[in-house]
N, CA, C and O atoms as a GROMACS GRO file, in nm:
protein
  528
    1UNK      N    1   0.086  -0.118   0.000
    1UNK     CA    2   0.000   0.000   0.000
    1UNK      C    3   0.090   0.124   0.000
    1UNK      O    4   0.192   0.129   0.070
    2UNK      N    5   0.051   0.221  -0.079
    2UNK     CA    6   0.123   0.349  -0.083
    2UNK      C    7   0.033   0.456  -0.021
    2UNK      O    8  -0.083   0.471  -0.059
    3UNK      N    9   0.089   0.531   0.075
    3UNK     CA   10   0.011   0.626   0.154
    3UNK      C   11   0.072   0.765   0.146
    3UNK      O   12   0.194   0.781   0.150
    4UNK      N   13  -0.015   0.865   0.135
    4UNK     CA   14   0.025   1.004   0.146
    4UNK      C   15  -0.036   1.060   0.273
    4UNK      O   16  -0.158   1.059   0.291
    5UNK      N   17   0.050   1.109   0.363
    5UNK     CA   18   0.006   1.172   0.487
    5UNK      C   19   0.018   1.323   0.467
    5UNK      O   20   0.125   1.375   0.435
    6UNK      N   21  -0.094   1.394   0.488
    6UNK     CA   22  -0.099   1.538   0.469
    6UNK      C   23  -0.140   1.600   0.602
    6UNK      O   24  -0.258   1.597   0.640
    7UNK      N   25  -0.042   1.654   0.672
    7UNK     CA   26  -0.067   1.700   0.808
    7UNK      C   27   0.033   1.809   0.844
    7UNK      O   28   0.153   1.791   0.827
    8UNK      N   29  -0.016   1.922   0.895
    8UNK     CA   30   0.073   2.032   0.932
    8UNK      C   31   0.124   2.021   1.076
    8UNK      O   32   0.221   2.088   1.111
    9UNK      N   33   0.062   1.939   1.158
    9UNK     CA   34   0.103   1.924   1.297
    9UNK      C   35   0.207   1.812   1.309
    9UNK      O   36   0.182   1.698   1.270
   10UNK      N   37   0.324   1.846   1.364
   10UNK     CA   38   0.435   1.750   1.371
   10UNK      C   39   0.398   1.622   1.446
   10UNK      O   40   0.427   1.512   1.400
   11UNK      N   41   0.334   1.636   1.562
   11UNK     CA   42   0.300   1.520   1.644
   11UNK      C   43   0.203   1.428   1.571
   11UNK      O   44   0.221   1.306   1.571
   12UNK      N   45   0.101   1.484   1.510
   12UNK     CA   46   0.004   1.404   1.435
   12UNK      C   47   0.070   1.336   1.315
   12UNK      O   48   0.042   1.220   1.286
   13UNK      N   49   0.157   1.409   1.247
   13UNK     CA   50   0.231   1.354   1.132
   13UNK      C   51   0.313   1.234   1.174
   13UNK      O   52   0.310   1.128   1.110
   14UNK      N   53   0.386   1.251   1.282
   14UNK     CA   54   0.473   1.144   1.332
   14UNK      C   55   0.393   1.021   1.373
   14UNK      O   56   0.432   0.908   1.341
   15UNK      N   57   0.283   1.041   1.443
   15UNK     CA   58   0.199   0.931   1.487
   15UNK      C   59   0.141   0.855   1.368
   15UNK      O   60   0.143   0.732   1.366
   16UNK      N   61   0.089   0.928   1.269
   16UNK     CA   62   0.034   0.863   1.150
   16UNK      C   63   0.141   0.784   1.076
   16UNK      O   64   0.116   0.673   1.030
   17UNK      N   65   0.259   0.842   1.064
   17UNK     CA   66   0.366   0.773   0.994
   17UNK      C   67   0.407   0.646   1.068
   17UNK      O   68   0.433   0.544   1.004
   18UNK      N   69   0.412   0.650   1.201
   18UNK     CA   70   0.447   0.532   1.279
   18UNK      C   71   0.347   0.419   1.255
   18UNK      O   72   0.387   0.304   1.238
   19UNK      N   73   0.220   0.451   1.252
   19UNK     CA   74   0.116   0.349   1.232
   19UNK      C   75   0.118   0.298   1.088
   19UNK      O   76   0.119   0.177   1.065
   20UNK      N   77   0.120   0.390   0.993
   20UNK     CA   78   0.100   0.352   0.853
   20UNK      C   79   0.225   0.298   0.784
   20UNK      O   80   0.213   0.223   0.688
   21UNK      N   81   0.345   0.335   0.832
   21UNK     CA   82   0.466   0.285   0.766
   21UNK      C   83   0.481   0.134   0.784
   21UNK      O   84   0.550   0.069   0.706
   22UNK      N   85   0.417   0.078   0.886
   22UNK     CA   86   0.419  -0.067   0.905
   22UNK      C   87   0.334  -0.137   0.799
   22UNK      O   88   0.346  -0.258   0.779
   23UNK      N   89   0.248  -0.062   0.732
   23UNK     CA   90   0.156  -0.120   0.633
   23UNK      C   91   0.195  -0.092   0.489
   23UNK      O   92   0.138  -0.150   0.397
   24UNK      N   93   0.294  -0.005   0.469
   24UNK     CA   94   0.334   0.027   0.332
   24UNK      C   95   0.425   0.149   0.328
   24UNK      O   96   0.473   0.197   0.430
   25UNK      N   97   0.446   0.197   0.206
   25UNK     CA   98   0.531   0.314   0.184
   25UNK      C   99   0.453   0.441   0.214
   25UNK      O  100   0.340   0.458   0.168
   26UNK      N  101   0.514   0.530   0.291
   26UNK     CA  102   0.448   0.655   0.329
   26UNK      C  103   0.528   0.775   0.282
   26UNK      O  104   0.649   0.782   0.301
   27UNK      N  105   0.459   0.868   0.219
   27UNK     CA  106   0.514   0.999   0.188
   27UNK      C  107   0.442   1.098   0.280
   27UNK      O  108   0.325   1.079   0.313
   28UNK      N  109   0.513   1.202   0.319
   28UNK     CA  110   0.456   1.300   0.412
   28UNK      C  111   0.472   1.439   0.354
   28UNK      O  112   0.581   1.477   0.310
   29UNK      N  113   0.363   1.517   0.355
   29UNK     CA  114   0.366   1.658   0.316
   29UNK      C  115   0.293   1.739   0.423
   29UNK      O  116   0.221   1.682   0.506
   30UNK      N  117   0.313   1.871   0.421
   30UNK     CA  118   0.263   1.952   0.532
   30UNK      C  119   0.146   2.045   0.499
   30UNK      O  120   0.094   2.112   0.588
   31UNK      N  121   0.102   2.048   0.373
   31UNK     CA  122  -0.015   2.130   0.342
   31UNK      C  123  -0.083   2.080   0.215
   31UNK      O  124  -0.034   1.990   0.147
   32UNK      N  125  -0.196   2.140   0.185
   32UNK     CA  126  -0.276   2.097   0.071
   32UNK      C  127  -0.209   2.116  -0.063
   32UNK      O  128  -0.225   2.033  -0.153
   33UNK      N  129  -0.134   2.224  -0.079
   33UNK     CA  130  -0.063   2.245  -0.207
   33UNK      C  131   0.036   2.132  -0.233
   33UNK      O  132   0.042   2.079  -0.344
   34UNK      N  133   0.112   2.096  -0.130
   34UNK     CA  134   0.207   1.986  -0.145
   34UNK      C  135   0.134   1.854  -0.173
   34UNK      O  136   0.185   1.769  -0.246
   35UNK      N  137   0.017   1.836  -0.114
   35UNK     CA  138  -0.061   1.714  -0.136
   35UNK      C  139  -0.100   1.701  -0.283
   35UNK      O  140  -0.087   1.594  -0.342
   36UNK      N  141  -0.149   1.810  -0.340
   36UNK     CA  142  -0.189   1.808  -0.480
   36UNK      C  143  -0.068   1.779  -0.569
   36UNK      O  144  -0.078   1.700  -0.664
   37UNK      N  145   0.045   1.841  -0.539
   37UNK     CA  146   0.167   1.816  -0.617
   37UNK      C  147   0.212   1.671  -0.604
   37UNK      O  148   0.249   1.609  -0.704
   38UNK      N  149   0.209   1.618  -0.482
   38UNK     CA  150   0.252   1.479  -0.460
   38UNK      C  151   0.159   1.382  -0.532
   38UNK      O  152   0.205   1.284  -0.591
   39UNK      N  153   0.028   1.409  -0.529
   39UNK     CA  154  -0.068   1.324  -0.597
   39UNK      C  155  -0.041   1.322  -0.747
   39UNK      O  156  -0.040   1.216  -0.810
   40UNK      N  157  -0.021   1.441  -0.804
   40UNK     CA  158   0.007   1.453  -0.948
   40UNK      C  159   0.135   1.377  -0.985
   40UNK      O  160   0.138   1.302  -1.083
   41UNK      N  161   0.240   1.398  -0.906
   41UNK     CA  162   0.368   1.333  -0.932
   41UNK      C  163   0.356   1.180  -0.922
   41UNK      O  164   0.415   1.108  -1.003
   42UNK      N  165   0.281   1.132  -0.826
   42UNK     CA  166   0.262   0.986  -0.812
   42UNK      C  167   0.198   0.927  -0.936
   42UNK      O  168   0.237   0.819  -0.980
   43UNK      N  169   0.100   0.997  -0.993
   43UNK     CA  170   0.036   0.949  -1.116
   43UNK      C  171   0.132   0.957  -1.234
   43UNK      O  172   0.137   0.866  -1.318
   44UNK      N  173   0.209   1.065  -1.241
   44UNK     CA  174   0.306   1.078  -1.350
   44UNK      C  175   0.411   0.968  -1.345
   44UNK      O  176   0.459   0.922  -1.448
   45UNK      N  177   0.446   0.926  -1.224
   45UNK     CA  178   0.543   0.818  -1.206
   45UNK      C  179   0.479   0.680  -1.218
   45UNK      O  180   0.547   0.578  -1.207
   46UNK      N  181   0.347   0.677  -1.240
   46UNK     CA  182   0.269   0.553  -1.252
   46UNK      C  183   0.277   0.467  -1.126
   46UNK      O  184   0.279   0.344  -1.132
   47UNK      N  185   0.281   0.535  -1.012
   47UNK     CA  186   0.281   0.468  -0.882
   47UNK      C  187   0.189   0.547  -0.788
   47UNK      O  188   0.235   0.609  -0.692
   48UNK      N  189   0.056   0.545  -0.817
   48UNK     CA  190  -0.038   0.629  -0.742
   48UNK      C  191  -0.058   0.582  -0.597
   48UNK      O  192  -0.023   0.470  -0.561
   49UNK      N  193  -0.113   0.671  -0.518
   49UNK     CA  194  -0.143   0.641  -0.379
   49UNK      C  195  -0.269   0.556  -0.369
   49UNK      O  196  -0.363   0.571  -0.447
   50UNK      N  197  -0.269   0.466  -0.270
   50UNK     CA  198  -0.388   0.388  -0.237
   50UNK      C  199  -0.471   0.459  -0.131
   50UNK      O  200  -0.593   0.442  -0.124
   51UNK      N  201  -0.402   0.539  -0.049
   51UNK     CA  202  -0.467   0.606   0.063
   51UNK      C  203  -0.405   0.743   0.085
   51UNK      O  204  -0.283   0.760   0.075
   52UNK      N  205  -0.491   0.840   0.114
   52UNK     CA  206  -0.445   0.972   0.158
   52UNK      C  207  -0.511   0.999   0.293
   52UNK      O  208  -0.633   0.993   0.306
   53UNK      N  209  -0.429   1.029   0.394
   53UNK     CA  210  -0.478   1.072   0.524
   53UNK      C  211  -0.451   1.222   0.531
   53UNK      O  212  -0.336   1.264   0.533
   54UNK      N  213  -0.558   1.302   0.533
   54UNK     CA  214  -0.541   1.446   0.518
   54UNK      C  215  -0.616   1.525   0.625
   54UNK      O  216  -0.734   1.504   0.649
   55UNK      N  217  -0.542   1.616   0.687
   55UNK     CA  218  -0.600   1.711   0.781
   55UNK      C  219  -0.686   1.810   0.703
   55UNK      O  220  -0.657   1.838   0.586
   56UNK      N  221  -0.789   1.862   0.765
   56UNK     CA  222  -0.872   1.961   0.697
   56UNK      C  223  -0.815   2.101   0.715
   56UNK      O  224  -0.804   2.177   0.619
   57UNK      N  225  -0.779   2.137   0.837
   57UNK     CA  226  -0.731   2.272   0.865
   57UNK      C  227  -0.579   2.277   0.851
   57UNK      O  228  -0.506   2.226   0.936
   58UNK      N  229  -0.531   2.341   0.742
   58UNK     CA  230  -0.388   2.355   0.717
   58UNK      C  231  -0.361   2.490   0.653
   58UNK      O  232  -0.451   2.551   0.595
   59UNK      N  233  -0.237   2.537   0.664
   59UNK     CA  234  -0.201   2.664   0.599
   59UNK      C  235  -0.189   2.646   0.448
   59UNK      O  236  -0.180   2.534   0.398
   60UNK      N  237  -0.188   2.756   0.377
   60UNK     CA  238  -0.168   2.766   0.232
   60UNK      C  239  -0.286   2.710   0.151
   60UNK      O  240  -0.340   2.780   0.066
   61UNK      N  241  -0.325   2.587   0.177
   61UNK     CA  242  -0.443   2.529   0.111
   61UNK      C  243  -0.500   2.425   0.208
   61UNK      O  244  -0.429   2.334   0.252
   62UNK      N  245  -0.628   2.440   0.242
   62UNK     CA  246  -0.687   2.346   0.337
   62UNK      C  247  -0.714   2.211   0.270
   62UNK      O  248  -0.708   2.197   0.148
   63UNK      N  249  -0.745   2.113   0.353
   63UNK     CA  250  -0.767   1.977   0.304
   63UNK      C  251  -0.886   1.964   0.211
   63UNK      O  252  -0.880   1.888   0.114
   64UNK      N  253  -0.993   2.037   0.237
   64UNK     CA  254  -1.110   2.029   0.149
   64UNK      C  255  -1.077   2.078   0.008
   64UNK      O  256  -1.116   2.016  -0.091
   65UNK      N  257  -1.005   2.189  -0.002
   65UNK     CA  258  -0.967   2.243  -0.133
   65UNK      C  259  -0.874   2.146  -0.204
   65UNK      O  260  -0.889   2.122  -0.324
   66UNK      N  261  -0.776   2.091  -0.130
   66UNK     CA  262  -0.684   1.995  -0.190
   66UNK      C  263  -0.758   1.872  -0.240
   66UNK      O  264  -0.730   1.822  -0.349
   67UNK      N  265  -0.853   1.824  -0.162
   67UNK     CA  266  -0.930   1.706  -0.203
   67UNK      C  267  -1.012   1.735  -0.329
   67UNK      O  268  -1.019   1.650  -0.418
   68UNK      N  269  -1.072   1.852  -0.336
   68UNK     CA  270  -1.147   1.888  -0.457
   68UNK      C  271  -1.055   1.886  -0.579
   68UNK      O  272  -1.095   1.837  -0.685
   69UNK      N  273  -0.934   1.938  -0.567
   69UNK     CA  274  -0.840   1.938  -0.680
   69UNK      C  275  -0.793   1.797  -0.715
   69UNK      O  276  -0.777   1.764  -0.832
   70UNK      N  277  -0.772   1.714  -0.614
   70UNK     CA  278  -0.733   1.574  -0.638
   70UNK      C  279  -0.845   1.500  -0.711
   70UNK      O  280  -0.819   1.427  -0.807
   71UNK      N  281  -0.969   1.518  -0.667
   71UNK     CA  282  -1.082   1.451  -0.734
   71UNK      C  283  -1.097   1.502  -0.878
   71UNK      O  284  -1.132   1.425  -0.967
   72UNK      N  285  -1.071   1.629  -0.900
   72UNK     CA  286  -1.077   1.684  -1.036
   72UNK      C  287  -0.969   1.619  -1.123
   72UNK      O  288  -0.996   1.583  -1.238
   73UNK      N  289  -0.849   1.604  -1.072
   73UNK     CA  290  -0.741   1.537  -1.147
   73UNK      C  291  -0.782   1.394  -1.181
   73UNK      O  292  -0.758   1.346  -1.292
   74UNK      N  293  -0.844   1.326  -1.084
   74UNK     CA  294  -0.888   1.188  -1.110
   74UNK      C  295  -0.989   1.185  -1.224
   74UNK      O  296  -0.982   1.098  -1.312
   75UNK      N  297  -1.084   1.278  -1.224
   75UNK     CA  298  -1.183   1.282  -1.332
   75UNK      C  299  -1.115   1.305  -1.467
   75UNK      O  300  -1.152   1.244  -1.567
   76UNK      N  301  -1.014   1.393  -1.469
   76UNK     CA  302  -0.941   1.419  -1.594
   76UNK      C  303  -0.866   1.296  -1.643
   76UNK      O  304  -0.853   1.274  -1.764
   77UNK      N  305  -0.817   1.215  -1.550
   77UNK     CA  306  -0.746   1.091  -1.584
   77UNK      C  307  -0.844   0.981  -1.624
   77UNK      O  308  -0.807   0.886  -1.693
   78UNK      N  309  -0.970   0.994  -1.581
   78UNK     CA  310  -1.070   0.892  -1.610
   78UNK      C  311  -1.094   0.798  -1.493
   78UNK      O  312  -1.151   0.690  -1.511
   79UNK      N  313  -1.052   0.838  -1.374
   79UNK     CA  314  -1.071   0.757  -1.252
   79UNK      C  315  -1.200   0.804  -1.184
   79UNK      O  316  -1.218   0.923  -1.160
   80UNK      N  317  -1.288   0.708  -1.154
   80UNK     CA  318  -1.414   0.743  -1.088
   80UNK      C  319  -1.458   0.633  -0.994
   80UNK      O  320  -1.410   0.520  -1.002
   81UNK      N  321  -1.549   0.667  -0.904
   81UNK     CA  322  -1.612   0.568  -0.817
   81UNK      C  323  -1.514   0.494  -0.729
   81UNK      O  324  -1.429   0.554  -0.664
   82UNK      N  325  -1.526   0.362  -0.726
   82UNK     CA  326  -1.445   0.280  -0.637
   82UNK      C  327  -1.297   0.279  -0.674
   82UNK      O  328  -1.214   0.234  -0.595
   83UNK      N  329  -1.262   0.328  -0.793
   83UNK     CA  330  -1.122   0.334  -0.834
   83UNK      C  331  -1.051   0.459  -0.781
   83UNK      O  332  -0.928   0.469  -0.790
   84UNK      N  333  -1.126   0.555  -0.726
   84UNK     CA  334  -1.066   0.676  -0.671
   84UNK      C  335  -0.979   0.641  -0.550
   84UNK      O  336  -1.004   0.541  -0.482
   85UNK      N  337  -0.878   0.723  -0.526
   85UNK     CA  338  -0.795   0.705  -0.408
   85UNK      C  339  -0.884   0.718  -0.284
   85UNK      O  340  -0.972   0.803  -0.278
   86UNK      N  341  -0.859   0.633  -0.185
   86UNK     CA  342  -0.932   0.639  -0.059
   86UNK      C  343  -0.875   0.755   0.022
   86UNK      O  344  -0.753   0.767   0.036
   87UNK      N  345  -0.962   0.841   0.074
   87UNK     CA  346  -0.918   0.959   0.148
   87UNK      C  347  -0.986   0.963   0.284
   87UNK      O  348  -1.109   0.969   0.294
   88UNK      N  349  -0.904   0.960   0.388
   88UNK     CA  350  -0.954   0.975   0.525
   88UNK      C  351  -0.918   1.116   0.569
   88UNK      O  352  -0.801   1.151   0.583
   89UNK      N  353  -1.020   1.197   0.591
   89UNK     CA  354  -1.001   1.335   0.636
   89UNK      C  355  -1.001   1.336   0.788
   89UNK      O  356  -1.073   1.259   0.852
   90UNK      N  357  -0.920   1.425   0.846
   90UNK     CA  358  -0.916   1.437   0.992
   90UNK      C  359  -0.913   1.584   1.031
   90UNK      O  360  -0.862   1.669   0.958
   91UNK      N  361  -0.969   1.610   1.148
   91UNK     CA  362  -0.967   1.745   1.202
   91UNK      C  363  -1.000   1.741   1.350
   91UNK      O  364  -1.062   1.647   1.399
   92UNK      N  365  -0.957   1.842   1.419
   92UNK     CA  366  -0.993   1.856   1.560
   92UNK      C  367  -1.129   1.923   1.572
   92UNK      O  368  -1.186   1.928   1.681
   93UNK      N  369  -1.180   1.973   1.461
   93UNK     CA  370  -1.308   2.044   1.464
   93UNK      C  371  -1.425   1.948   1.485
   93UNK      O  372  -1.425   1.837   1.430
   94UNK      N  373  -1.522   1.990   1.563
   94UNK     CA  374  -1.642   1.912   1.582
   94UNK      C  375  -1.758   1.970   1.503
   94UNK      O  376  -1.874   1.933   1.525
   95UNK      N  377  -1.730   2.060   1.412
   95UNK     CA  378  -1.830   2.131   1.335
   95UNK      C  379  -1.893   2.041   1.228
   95UNK      O  380  -1.822   1.996   1.138
   96UNK      N  381  -2.022   2.013   1.237
   96UNK     CA  382  -2.086   1.925   1.139
   96UNK      C  383  -2.076   1.977   0.995
   96UNK      O  384  -2.072   1.897   0.902
   97UNK      N  385  -2.071   2.109   0.976
   97UNK     CA  386  -2.057   2.164   0.841
   97UNK      C  387  -1.926   2.121   0.778
   97UNK      O  388  -1.920   2.098   0.657
   98UNK      N  389  -1.819   2.111   0.859
   98UNK     CA  390  -1.690   2.068   0.808
   98UNK      C  391  -1.697   1.924   0.759
   98UNK      O  392  -1.642   1.892   0.654
   99UNK      N  393  -1.765   1.839   0.833
   99UNK     CA  394  -1.781   1.699   0.793
   99UNK      C  395  -1.861   1.690   0.664
   99UNK      O  396  -1.821   1.619   0.572
  100UNK      N  397  -1.972   1.761   0.657
  100UNK     CA  398  -2.056   1.760   0.537
  100UNK      C  399  -1.977   1.807   0.415
  100UNK      O  400  -1.985   1.747   0.308
  101UNK      N  401  -1.901   1.914   0.433
  101UNK     CA  402  -1.821   1.967   0.322
  101UNK      C  403  -1.718   1.865   0.275
  101UNK      O  404  -1.700   1.846   0.155
  102UNK      N  405  -1.650   1.799   0.369
  102UNK     CA  406  -1.548   1.700   0.333
  102UNK      C  407  -1.609   1.582   0.258
  102UNK      O  408  -1.549   1.533   0.162
  103UNK      N  409  -1.726   1.537   0.299
  103UNK     CA  410  -1.788   1.422   0.235
  103UNK      C  411  -1.858   1.456   0.105
  103UNK      O  412  -1.831   1.396   0.002
  104UNK      N  413  -1.948   1.552   0.109
  104UNK     CA  414  -2.036   1.573  -0.005
  104UNK      C  415  -1.979   1.665  -0.111
  104UNK      O  416  -2.006   1.647  -0.230
  105UNK      N  417  -1.901   1.763  -0.071
  105UNK     CA  418  -1.843   1.851  -0.171
  105UNK      C  419  -1.708   1.800  -0.216
  105UNK      O  420  -1.674   1.807  -0.334
  106UNK      N  421  -1.630   1.748  -0.122
  106UNK     CA  422  -1.494   1.706  -0.153
  106UNK      C  423  -1.480   1.562  -0.197
  106UNK      O  424  -1.386   1.528  -0.268
  107UNK      N  425  -1.570   1.477  -0.157
  107UNK     CA  426  -1.560   1.337  -0.196
  107UNK      C  427  -1.470   1.255  -0.104
  107UNK      O  428  -1.408   1.160  -0.150
  108UNK      N  429  -1.463   1.291   0.025
  108UNK     CA  430  -1.384   1.212   0.119
  108UNK      C  431  -1.446   1.073   0.132
  108UNK      O  432  -1.567   1.056   0.119
  109UNK      N  433  -1.361   0.975   0.157
  109UNK     CA  434  -1.406   0.838   0.175
  109UNK      C  435  -1.447   0.813   0.319
  109UNK      O  436  -1.540   0.738   0.346
  110UNK      N  437  -1.375   0.877   0.412
  110UNK     CA  438  -1.398   0.856   0.554
  110UNK      C  439  -1.353   0.980   0.630
  110UNK      O  440  -1.292   1.071   0.574
  111UNK      N  441  -1.384   0.983   0.759
  111UNK     CA  442  -1.356   1.100   0.841
  111UNK      C  443  -1.324   1.055   0.983
  111UNK      O  444  -1.398   0.974   1.040
  112UNK      N  445  -1.217   1.105   1.041
  112UNK     CA  446  -1.182   1.076   1.180
  112UNK      C  447  -1.157   1.207   1.254
  112UNK      O  448  -1.101   1.302   1.199
  113UNK      N  449  -1.198   1.211   1.381
  113UNK     CA  450  -1.177   1.328   1.466
  113UNK      C  451  -1.046   1.308   1.543
  113UNK      O  452  -1.019   1.200   1.594
  114UNK      N  453  -0.967   1.415   1.550
  114UNK     CA  454  -0.842   1.412   1.626
  114UNK      C  455  -0.870   1.422   1.775
  114UNK      O  456  -0.972   1.479   1.814
  115UNK      N  457  -0.783   1.369   1.857
  115UNK     CA  458  -0.662   1.297   1.818
  115UNK      C  459  -0.698   1.161   1.759
  115UNK      O  460  -0.792   1.094   1.802
  116UNK      N  461  -0.621   1.121   1.658
  116UNK     CA  462  -0.647   0.995   1.589
  116UNK      C  463  -0.615   0.878   1.681
  116UNK      O  464  -0.507   0.871   1.740
  117UNK      N  465  -0.709   0.788   1.693
  117UNK     CA  466  -0.692   0.666   1.772
  117UNK      C  467  -0.647   0.555   1.678
  117UNK      O  468  -0.709   0.531   1.574
  118UNK      N  469  -0.540   0.487   1.713
  118UNK     CA  470  -0.483   0.382   1.627
  118UNK      C  471  -0.587   0.276   1.592
  118UNK      O  472  -0.596   0.235   1.476
  119UNK      N  473  -0.664   0.231   1.689
  119UNK     CA  474  -0.766   0.128   1.662
  119UNK      C  475  -0.872   0.177   1.564
  119UNK      O  476  -0.914   0.103   1.475
  120UNK      N  477  -0.914   0.301   1.580
  120UNK     CA  478  -1.014   0.356   1.487
  120UNK      C  479  -0.958   0.369   1.347
  120UNK      O  480  -1.026   0.339   1.249
  121UNK      N  481  -0.832   0.415   1.337
  121UNK     CA  482  -0.769   0.427   1.206
  121UNK      C  483  -0.757   0.291   1.139
  121UNK      O  484  -0.791   0.276   1.022
  122UNK      N  485  -0.708   0.191   1.211
  122UNK     CA  486  -0.696   0.057   1.154
  122UNK      C  487  -0.832  -0.001   1.118
  122UNK      O  488  -0.846  -0.072   1.019
  123UNK      N  489  -0.933   0.030   1.200
  123UNK     CA  490  -1.070  -0.013   1.168
  123UNK      C  491  -1.119   0.048   1.038
  123UNK      O  492  -1.182  -0.020   0.957
  124UNK      N  493  -1.090   0.176   1.018
  124UNK     CA  494  -1.129   0.242   0.892
  124UNK      C  495  -1.057   0.178   0.773
  124UNK      O  496  -1.117   0.158   0.667
  125UNK      N  497  -0.929   0.146   0.789
  125UNK     CA  498  -0.854   0.082   0.681
  125UNK      C  499  -0.913  -0.054   0.647
  125UNK      O  500  -0.917  -0.093   0.531
  126UNK      N  501  -0.959  -0.126   0.749
  126UNK     CA  502  -1.026  -0.254   0.724
  126UNK      C  503  -1.159  -0.233   0.652
  126UNK      O  504  -1.190  -0.304   0.556
  127UNK      N  505  -1.236  -0.134   0.697
  127UNK     CA  506  -1.364  -0.104   0.631
  127UNK      C  507  -1.344  -0.067   0.484
  127UNK      O  508  -1.428  -0.098   0.400
  128UNK      N  509  -1.234   0.000   0.456
  128UNK     CA  510  -1.205   0.042   0.319
  128UNK      C  511  -1.137  -0.069   0.237
  128UNK      O  512  -1.104  -0.051   0.120
  129UNK      N  513  -1.118  -0.184   0.301
  129UNK     CA  514  -1.056  -0.301   0.237
  129UNK      C  515  -0.911  -0.276   0.194
  129UNK      O  516  -0.862  -0.334   0.096
  130UNK      N  517  -0.843  -0.188   0.268
  130UNK     CA  518  -0.701  -0.161   0.241
  130UNK      C  519  -0.611  -0.254   0.320
  130UNK      O  520  -0.496  -0.278   0.282
  131UNK      N  521  -0.663  -0.307   0.431
  131UNK     CA  522  -0.591  -0.410   0.508
  131UNK      C  523  -0.691  -0.518   0.548
  131UNK      O  524  -0.812  -0.496   0.549
  132UNK      N  525  -0.638  -0.634   0.580
  132UNK     CA  526  -0.725  -0.748   0.620
  132UNK      C  527  -0.758  -0.742   0.768
  132UNK      O  528  -0.829  -0.828   0.819
   0.00000   0.00000   0.00000
């Protein structure tokens, strides 16, 4: 499995990398702009991501905007539906509007509230059929 971790908080980044690097190759970026660039580069190298774990609140470009651009790139490539990269959005926010925006406007696959719990994250990966 190839994973892109998009997180501006050092502690959260480190924790996600510790959990996910045991399951596959992990790349780490710190904002939405870098996420879009990394996603594009992965496709150009013909080694796309299977999973993106992305924070919503980040500097330069937030996670929702980055996800919208990633989904647009997928449409341009001809990727749709179950073939889209699985995206787990995370945030410390408890605002229901943020969740709705991530799911319905951005096309997130799943959503977790911070702090991320290892069991919940692994459970989501199982639900998404990324791990057994």
